[in-house]
C-alpha positions as a Markdown table, in Angstrom:
| # | Residue | x | y | z |
|---|---|---|---|---|
| 1 | Met | 3.8 | 1.1 | -18.4 |
| 2 | Arg | 6.6 | 0.3 | -15.8 |
| 3 | His | 4.1 | -0.7 | -13.3 |
| 4 | Thr | 1.1 | -2.7 | -15.2 |
| 5 | Phe | 3.2 | -5.9 | -15.8 |
| 6 | Pro | 4.2 | -6.2 | -11.9 |
| 7 | Thr | 1.0 | -4.5 | -10.2 |
| 8 | Val | -1.1 | -7.7 | -12.3 |
| 9 | Val | 1.1 | -10.3 | -10.7 |
| 10 | Phe | 0.6 | -8.9 | -7.3 |
| 11 | Ala | -3.2 | -9.0 | -8.1 |
| 12 | Leu | -2.8 | -12.8 | -8.8 |
| 13 | Ala | -1.0 | -13.0 | -5.4 |
| 14 | Val | -3.5 | -12.0 | -3.6 |
| 15 | Val | -6.1 | -13.6 | -5.4 |
| 16 | Leu | -4.5 | -17.0 | -5.0 |
| 17 | Gly | -4.7 | -15.8 | -1.2 |
| 18 | Leu | -0.9 | -15.8 | -0.4 |
| 19 | Pro | -0.5 | -16.5 | 3.7 |
| 20 | Ala | 1.5 | -15.5 | 6.3 |
| 21 | Ala | 3.4 | -16.6 | 8.4 |
| 22 | Gly | 6.0 | -15.7 | 11.1 |
| 23 | Thr | 5.3 | -13.1 | 13.2 |
| 24 | Leu | 1.6 | -12.8 | 14.1 |
| 25 | Ala | 1.6 | -10.2 | 16.3 |
| 26 | Gln | 3.7 | -7.1 | 17.0 |
| 27 | Ser | 5.2 | -6.3 | 20.4 |
| 28 | Pro | 8.2 | -4.8 | 21.5 |
| 29 | Gln | 10.5 | -6.8 | 21.7 |
| 30 | Ser | 11.2 | -8.0 | 25.9 |
| 31 | Gly | 14.6 | -6.4 | 27.0 |
| 32 | Trp | 15.0 | -3.8 | 24.1 |
| 33 | Thr | 14.7 | -0.1 | 23.9 |
| 34 | Pro | 14.6 | 1.7 | 20.3 |
| 35 | Pro | 17.4 | 3.9 | 20.4 |
| 36 | Arg | 17.1 | 7.5 | 20.2 |
| 37 | Thr | 18.3 | 10.6 | 17.7 |
| 38 | Pro | 20.9 | 13.1 | 19.2 |
| 39 | Trp | 17.6 | 15.5 | 20.3 |
| 40 | Gly | 16.1 | 12.5 | 22.1 |
| 41 | His | 13.2 | 11.2 | 19.5 |
| 42 | Pro | 12.9 | 7.3 | 19.0 |
| 43 | Asp | 15.5 | 6.7 | 15.9 |
| 44 | Leu | 13.2 | 5.2 | 13.3 |
| 45 | Gln | 15.6 | 6.2 | 10.4 |
| 46 | Gly | 16.3 | 4.0 | 7.8 |
| 47 | Val | 15.7 | 1.7 | 4.3 |
| 48 | Tyr | 12.2 | -0.2 | 5.4 |
| 49 | Ser | 10.8 | -2.9 | 2.9 |
| 50 | Asn | 7.3 | -4.5 | 2.4 |
| 51 | Asp | 8.6 | -6.6 | 0.4 |
| 52 | Glu | 7.9 | -9.6 | 2.5 |
| 53 | Glu | 4.4 | -9.2 | 2.7 |
| 54 | Thr | 3.6 | -9.1 | -0.6 |
| 55 | Gly | 1.0 | -11.7 | -1.1 |
| 56 | Thr | -0.5 | -11.5 | 2.2 |
| 57 | Pro | -4.5 | -11.7 | 1.9 |
| 58 | Phe | -5.8 | -7.5 | 3.1 |
| 59 | Glu | -8.3 | -9.2 | 4.8 |
| 60 | Arg | -9.6 | -12.4 | 6.7 |
| 61 | Pro | -9.2 | -15.6 | 4.7 |
| 62 | Ala | -12.5 | -17.7 | 4.8 |
| 63 | Glu | -10.6 | -20.7 | 6.1 |
| 64 | Phe | -10.2 | -18.4 | 9.1 |
| 65 | Ala | -13.7 | -17.5 | 10.0 |
| 66 | Gly | -14.3 | -17.1 | 13.4 |
| 67 | Arg | -10.8 | -16.7 | 14.4 |
| 68 | Arg | -8.8 | -13.7 | 15.2 |
| 69 | Ile | -5.5 | -12.9 | 14.2 |
| 70 | Glu | -3.8 | -13.8 | 17.4 |
| 71 | Glu | -5.1 | -17.0 | 18.0 |
| 72 | Ile | -3.2 | -17.9 | 14.4 |
| 73 | Thr | -0.1 | -19.8 | 16.0 |
| 74 | Pro | 3.2 | -19.5 | 14.2 |
| 75 | Ala | 3.2 | -23.3 | 13.4 |
| 76 | Glu | 0.4 | -23.4 | 12.0 |
| 77 | Met | 1.0 | -20.3 | 10.0 |
| 78 | Arg | 4.3 | -21.7 | 8.6 |
| 79 | Glu | 2.7 | -25.0 | 7.3 |
| 80 | Ile | -0.2 | -23.0 | 5.5 |
| 81 | Asn | 2.6 | -20.7 | 4.3 |
| 82 | Arg | 4.7 | -23.2 | 2.5 |
| 83 | Arg | 1.6 | -25.2 | 0.9 |
| 84 | Arg | 0.1 | -22.2 | 0.0 |
| 85 | Asn | 3.6 | -20.6 | -1.4 |
| 86 | Glu | 4.0 | -24.2 | -3.5 |
| 87 | Glu | 0.4 | -23.5 | -4.7 |
| 88 | Phe | 1.0 | -20.1 | -5.6 |
| 89 | Asn | 4.8 | -21.0 | -7.7 |
| 90 | Glu | 2.5 | -24.4 | -9.6 |
| 91 | Arg | 0.2 | -21.5 | -10.5 |
| 92 | Val | 2.0 | -18.6 | -11.9 |
| 93 | Asp | 4.9 | -20.5 | -13.2 |
| 94 | Gly | 4.5 | -21.0 | -16.8 |
| 95 | Thr | 0.9 | -19.0 | -16.7 |
| 96 | Glu | -0.1 | -16.8 | -19.9 |
| 97 | Phe | 0.1 | -13.1 | -19.6 |
| 98 | Ala | -0.9 | -10.5 | -22.1 |
| 99 | Gly | 0.7 | -10.9 | -25.3 |
| 100 | Gly | 1.4 | -14.6 | -24.9 |
| 101 | Leu | 4.2 | -14.0 | -22.1 |
| 102 | Arg | 4.8 | -17.6 | -19.9 |
| 103 | Pro | 7.3 | -16.3 | -17.6 |
| 104 | Pro | 8.6 | -18.3 | -14.8 |
| 105 | Thr | 8.1 | -17.4 | -11.3 |
| 106 | His | 11.5 | -16.3 | -10.7 |
| 107 | Leu | 11.5 | -13.1 | -13.4 |
| 108 | Ile | 8.6 | -12.0 | -11.6 |
| 109 | Phe | 9.5 | -11.7 | -8.3 |
| 110 | Asp | 13.5 | -13.0 | -7.1 |
| 111 | Thr | 11.6 | -15.8 | -4.9 |
| 112 | Phe | 8.4 | -16.8 | -3.8 |
| 113 | Asp | 9.0 | -18.0 | -0.7 |
| 114 | Arg | 7.8 | -15.1 | 1.7 |
| 115 | Ala | 8.2 | -14.6 | 5.3 |
| 116 | Asn | 5.1 | -12.6 | 5.5 |
| 117 | Gly | 4.3 | -11.4 | 9.1 |
| 118 | Arg | 0.3 | -11.7 | 9.0 |
| 119 | Pro | -2.0 | -14.2 | 8.4 |
| 120 | Trp | -4.2 | -11.1 | 7.2 |
| 121 | Leu | -4.0 | -7.2 | 7.5 |
| 122 | Val | -7.2 | -6.6 | 8.8 |
| 123 | Val | -7.3 | -6.0 | 12.7 |
| 124 | Asp | -10.2 | -4.2 | 13.2 |
| 125 | Pro | -13.2 | -5.0 | 13.4 |
| 126 | Pro | -12.0 | -8.2 | 14.6 |
| 127 | Asp | -13.7 | -10.5 | 12.1 |
| 128 | Gly | -10.9 | -9.0 | 9.9 |
| 129 | Arg | -13.0 | -7.2 | 7.1 |
| 130 | Val | -13.6 | -3.8 | 5.8 |
| 131 | Pro | -16.6 | -2.8 | 7.0 |
| 132 | Pro | -19.4 | -2.1 | 4.2 |
| 133 | Leu | -19.6 | 1.0 | 2.7 |
| 134 | Thr | -22.4 | 3.5 | 2.7 |
| 135 | Pro | -25.1 | 3.6 | 0.3 |
| 136 | Glu | -23.3 | 7.0 | -0.9 |
| 137 | Ala | -20.1 | 5.1 | -1.5 |
| 138 | Gln | -21.5 | 2.4 | -3.3 |
| 139 | Ala | -23.2 | 4.9 | -5.7 |
| 140 | Arg | -20.0 | 6.6 | -5.8 |
| 141 | Ala | -18.3 | 3.4 | -7.1 |
| 142 | Arg | -20.9 | 3.0 | -9.7 |
| 143 | Arg | -19.9 | 5.8 | -11.5 |
| 144 | Pro | -16.3 | 5.7 | -11.7 |
| 145 | Gly | -13.6 | 8.6 | -12.8 |
| 146 | Gly | -10.0 | 8.7 | -13.1 |
| 147 | Gly | -8.5 | 7.7 | -9.4 |
| 148 | Val | -5.3 | 6.6 | -8.5 |
| 149 | Ser | -5.4 | 3.5 | -10.6 |
| 150 | Ser | -6.8 | 2.9 | -14.3 |
| 151 | Asn | -8.8 | 0.4 | -12.7 |
| 152 | Ala | -11.2 | 3.2 | -11.3 |
| 153 | Asn | -12.2 | 3.6 | -14.9 |
| 154 | Pro | -10.8 | 0.7 | -16.9 |
| 155 | Phe | -13.3 | 1.3 | -20.4 |
| 156 | Gly | -12.7 | 5.0 | -20.8 |
| 157 | Pro | -13.4 | 7.0 | -22.8 |
| 158 | Phe | -9.9 | 8.5 | -22.8 |
| 159 | Ala | -10.0 | 12.3 | -24.1 |
| 160 | Gly | -6.9 | 13.0 | -22.8 |
| 161 | Pro | -4.8 | 12.3 | -19.5 |
| 162 | Glu | -6.7 | 13.3 | -17.4 |
| 163 | Asp | -8.8 | 10.3 | -18.0 |
| 164 | Leu | -6.6 | 7.9 | -16.3 |
| 165 | Gly | -5.3 | 7.6 | -12.8 |
| 166 | Leu | -2.4 | 9.6 | -11.3 |
| 167 | Tyr | -0.7 | 6.1 | -11.0 |
| 168 | Asp | -0.8 | 5.2 | -14.9 |
| 169 | Arg | 0.2 | 9.3 | -15.4 |
| 170 | Cys | 3.4 | 8.5 | -12.9 |
| 171 | Ile | 2.1 | 11.6 | -10.7 |
| 172 | Thr | 1.4 | 9.5 | -7.7 |
| 173 | Arg | 0.3 | 6.2 | -6.0 |
| 174 | Gly | -1.3 | 7.7 | -3.5 |
| 175 | Ile | -1.5 | 6.9 | 0.6 |
| 176 | Pro | -1.5 | 4.3 | 1.7 |
| 177 | Asn | -1.0 | 2.8 | -1.4 |
| 178 | Ser | 3.0 | 3.9 | -1.9 |
| 179 | Met | 3.8 | 1.7 | 1.2 |
| 180 | Met | 1.7 | -1.3 | 0.4 |
| 181 | Pro | 3.3 | -4.3 | -1.6 |
| 182 | Ala | 3.0 | -4.1 | -5.3 |
| 183 | Gly | 5.6 | -6.7 | -6.9 |
| 184 | Tyr | 8.2 | -3.9 | -6.7 |
| 185 | Gly | 9.1 | -0.5 | -5.8 |
| 186 | Ser | 8.6 | -1.8 | -2.2 |
| 187 | Thr | 11.3 | -0.3 | -0.4 |
| 188 | Tyr | 11.4 | 3.4 | 1.6 |
| 189 | Asp | 13.3 | 5.8 | 3.3 |
| 190 | Ile | 12.7 | 7.4 | 6.6 |
| 191 | Val | 14.7 | 10.8 | 8.0 |
| 192 | Gln | 14.4 | 12.7 | 11.0 |
| 193 | Ser | 14.8 | 16.2 | 12.0 |
| 194 | Pro | 13.7 | 17.7 | 15.6 |
| 195 | Asp | 10.7 | 19.1 | 13.7 |
| 196 | Tyr | 10.2 | 16.7 | 10.8 |
| 197 | Val | 9.8 | 13.3 | 9.5 |
| 198 | Ala | 10.5 | 12.5 | 5.9 |
| 199 | Ile | 9.0 | 9.4 | 3.8 |
| 200 | Arg | 10.5 | 9.0 | 1.1 |
| 201 | Tyr | 8.8 | 6.7 | -1.4 |
| 202 | Glu | 10.5 | 4.0 | -3.7 |
| 203 | Met | 7.3 | 4.0 | -5.6 |
| 204 | Val | 6.7 | 7.0 | -7.8 |
| 205 | His | 9.6 | 8.3 | -5.9 |
| 206 | Glu | 7.8 | 11.0 | -3.8 |
| 207 | Thr | 8.7 | 12.7 | -0.7 |
| 208 | Arg | 6.3 | 12.8 | 2.1 |
| 209 | Ile | 7.1 | 16.0 | 4.7 |
| 210 | Ile | 5.2 | 15.2 | 8.6 |
| 211 | Pro | 5.8 | 18.3 | 10.7 |
| 212 | Leu | 6.1 | 17.5 | 14.2 |
| 213 | Asp | 6.0 | 21.2 | 15.6 |
| 214 | Gly | 2.2 | 21.4 | 15.8 |
| 215 | Arg | 1.5 | 24.2 | 13.4 |
| 216 | Pro | -2.3 | 24.4 | 12.4 |
| 217 | Arg | -4.0 | 22.5 | 9.7 |
| 218 | Leu | -4.4 | 23.5 | 6.1 |
| 219 | Gly | -7.8 | 24.9 | 5.7 |
| 220 | Pro | -10.7 | 23.1 | 3.9 |
| 221 | Gly | -9.7 | 24.7 | 0.4 |
| 222 | Ile | -6.3 | 23.3 | -0.3 |
| 223 | Arg | -6.2 | 19.6 | -1.1 |
| 224 | Leu | -3.5 | 17.7 | -1.6 |
| 225 | Tyr | -2.5 | 14.1 | -3.1 |
| 226 | Leu | -1.1 | 13.0 | -0.2 |
| 227 | Gly | -2.8 | 15.2 | 2.2 |
| 228 | Asp | -1.9 | 17.2 | 4.8 |
| 229 | Ala | -0.1 | 15.3 | 8.0 |
| 230 | Arg | 0.7 | 16.4 | 11.2 |
| 231 | Gly | 3.0 | 13.9 | 13.5 |
| 232 | Arg | 3.0 | 13.9 | 17.0 |
| 233 | Trp | 5.2 | 11.3 | 19.7 |
| 234 | Glu | 3.1 | 9.2 | 22.3 |
| 235 | Gly | 6.2 | 7.2 | 24.0 |
| 236 | Asp | 8.3 | 5.2 | 21.4 |
| 237 | Thr | 5.2 | 5.3 | 18.3 |
| 238 | Leu | 4.7 | 8.1 | 15.9 |
| 239 | Val | 1.2 | 9.2 | 15.5 |
| 240 | Val | 0.7 | 11.0 | 12.1 |
| 241 | Glu | -2.9 | 12.3 | 11.5 |
| 242 | Thr | -3.7 | 13.2 | 7.4 |
| 243 | Thr | -6.6 | 15.5 | 6.2 |
| 244 | Asn | -7.3 | 17.3 | 3.1 |
| 245 | Phe | -7.4 | 14.7 | 0.5 |
| 246 | Thr | -8.3 | 15.2 | -3.1 |
| 247 | Asp | -10.9 | 13.0 | -4.4 |
| 248 | Glu | -8.5 | 11.4 | -7.0 |
| 249 | Thr | -6.8 | 9.7 | -4.3 |
| 250 | Ser | -9.8 | 7.8 | -3.0 |
| 251 | Tyr | -9.0 | 4.5 | -0.8 |
| 252 | Arg | -10.7 | 1.7 | -1.5 |
| 253 | Gly | -13.8 | 4.1 | -1.8 |
| 254 | Ser | -13.5 | 7.2 | 0.6 |
| 255 | Thr | -13.7 | 10.7 | 0.3 |
| 256 | Arg | -11.5 | 14.0 | 0.7 |
| 257 | Glu | -13.2 | 14.0 | 4.3 |
| 258 | Leu | -11.1 | 10.9 | 5.1 |
| 259 | Arg | -9.0 | 11.2 | 8.1 |
| 260 | Met | -6.2 | 8.6 | 8.3 |
| 261 | Ile | -4.2 | 7.8 | 11.6 |
| 262 | Glu | -1.2 | 6.1 | 11.2 |
| 263 | Arg | 1.5 | 4.7 | 14.2 |
| 264 | Phe | 4.8 | 3.7 | 13.5 |
| 265 | Thr | 6.0 | 1.5 | 16.3 |
| 266 | Pro | 9.5 | 0.2 | 16.5 |
| 267 | Val | 9.4 | -3.3 | 17.9 |
| 268 | Ser | 12.7 | -4.7 | 17.3 |
| 269 | Pro | 16.0 | -3.6 | 15.6 |
| 270 | Asp | 14.3 | -4.7 | 12.2 |
| 271 | Val | 10.7 | -4.3 | 12.4 |
| 272 | Leu | 9.1 | -1.0 | 12.9 |
| 273 | Glu | 4.8 | -1.9 | 13.2 |
| 274 | Trp | 2.9 | 0.4 | 11.1 |
| 275 | Arg | -0.3 | 0.6 | 11.6 |
| 276 | Val | -2.9 | 2.6 | 9.8 |
| 277 | Thr | -6.6 | 3.6 | 10.6 |
| 278 | Phe | -9.5 | 5.1 | 8.3 |
| 279 | Glu | -12.5 | 7.7 | 9.7 |
| 280 | Asp | -14.6 | 8.6 | 6.7 |
| 281 | Pro | -18.1 | 8.7 | 7.6 |
| 282 | Gln | -19.1 | 9.4 | 4.2 |
| 283 | Ala | -17.5 | 6.3 | 3.2 |
| 284 | Trp | -18.0 | 3.4 | 5.6 |
| 285 | Ser | -20.3 | 2.4 | 8.7 |
| 286 | Arg | -17.4 | 2.3 | 11.3 |
| 287 | Pro | -13.5 | 3.4 | 11.2 |
| 288 | Trp | -11.5 | 0.5 | 10.3 |
| 289 | Thr | -7.7 | -0.5 | 10.6 |
| 290 | Phe | -5.1 | -2.8 | 9.0 |
| 291 | Ser | -1.5 | -3.2 | 10.3 |
| 292 | Met | 1.9 | -4.4 | 8.7 |
| 293 | Pro | 5.2 | -4.7 | 9.8 |
| 294 | Leu | 8.0 | -3.2 | 7.9 |
| 295 | Thr | 11.2 | -4.8 | 7.5 |
| 296 | Arg | 14.7 | -2.7 | 8.2 |
| 297 | Lys | 16.9 | -3.3 | 5.4 |
| 298 | Asp | 21.0 | -3.2 | 5.6 |
| 299 | Ser | 22.8 | 0.1 | 4.6 |
| 300 | Ser | 24.2 | -1.7 | 1.6 |
| 301 | Gln | 20.1 | -1.2 | 0.3 |
| 302 | Gln | 19.1 | 2.1 | -1.3 |
| 303 | Leu | 16.0 | 3.1 | -3.5 |
| 304 | Phe | 15.8 | 2.7 | -7.2 |
| 305 | Glu | 15.2 | 5.7 | -9.5 |
| 306 | Tyr | 11.6 | 5.3 | -10.5 |
| 307 | Ala | 11.8 | 6.5 | -13.9 |
| 308 | Cys | 8.2 | 5.9 | -14.7 |
| 309 | His | 7.7 | 9.2 | -17.5 |
| 310 | Glu | 10.8 | 8.0 | -19.4 |
| 311 | Gly | 9.2 | 4.5 | -20.2 |
| 312 | Asn | 5.4 | 5.5 | -19.9 |
| 313 | Tyr | 4.4 | 3.9 | -23.3 |
| 314 | Gly | 1.4 | 2.7 | -21.9 |
| 315 | Leu | -0.5 | 5.6 | -21.3 |
| 316 | Lys | 0.5 | 7.1 | -24.8 |
| 317 | Asn | -0.5 | 3.8 | -26.3 |
| 318 | Met | -3.9 | 3.9 | -24.6 |
| 319 | Leu | -4.5 | 7.8 | -25.8 |
| 320 | Thr | -3.3 | 6.7 | -29.7 |
| 321 | Gly | -5.8 | 4.1 | -29.5 |
| 322 | Ala | -8.9 | 6.1 | -28.0 |
| 323 | Arg | -8.2 | 8.0 | -31.0 |
| 324 | Ala | -7.7 | 5.1 | -33.5 |
| 325 | Asp | -11.5 | 3.9 | -32.2 |
| 326 | Glu | -13.1 | 7.5 | -33.0 |
| 327 | Ala | -11.4 | 7.6 | -36.5 |
| 328 | Ala | -12.8 | 3.8 | -37.5 |
| 329 | Ala | -16.2 | 5.2 | -36.2 |
| 330 | Gly | -15.6 | 8.5 | -37.9 |
| 331 | Arg | -15.8 | 10.6 | -35.1 |
């Protein structure tokens, strides 16, 4: 399956605690005004990438206990970034993966000299940690289903494709997963019209349409993999509120009652600040927020085709293996 190997590598990057260095907090560049579209909206159009954020810890690492993001100086983080990049390369270079593969780091990524924009991503609560799951959400976590990723159901049984996650089946990586670093498929294209914003994701190559015209939301009986999004402008910030998710696209324990609020704020010619808040009282004890800078690419950078179904041998092999186990057991 095309996404499995890079996803494993990205997970390793997070475990190793790759740091952030560079701009620790994003605010609009002094004296800079975002360009406007012909109809007067802030112009966010272009191709962006999360590639530089690969390996940024999602929650605050233990070494920063008691500190906030704004307290971490750029000089301090540059040194930590240098040290942790060295540690990452030393550990990954020659690490054995499935099938006895021992790839050098440069065969996994073009480089691992990342200029992360954050020491960690969670900005609220102030301790940089995702709030605890509710008792109900903890109980659900002990009964894994298909979910977006096969990690939600790693042991089967795999009676059919529906027992695997949507990502494994090349349907969707979900939101916000499609905009999170995963080692590859790290770009997205934003286009605008007076009444819509569309975001096309390289990962699984789907397009999210965000109406700006104030139309009513869908009724509660209609559920979508990417939810039902509605956008509006608050100054230079595009605010997108999304509801009507399905159970299959749960994010970190969320339910179908999740309300996700995104804020896209241009802070310089090359950086779009992406801030995401999650509200779901059936999943977490309080709302929480993470933030990540998106880097604009030049006009030569385009999205690659995501030919997932054409090369999805992993799905076939998992189902074939399950049938072989059944035959061996006389079932």
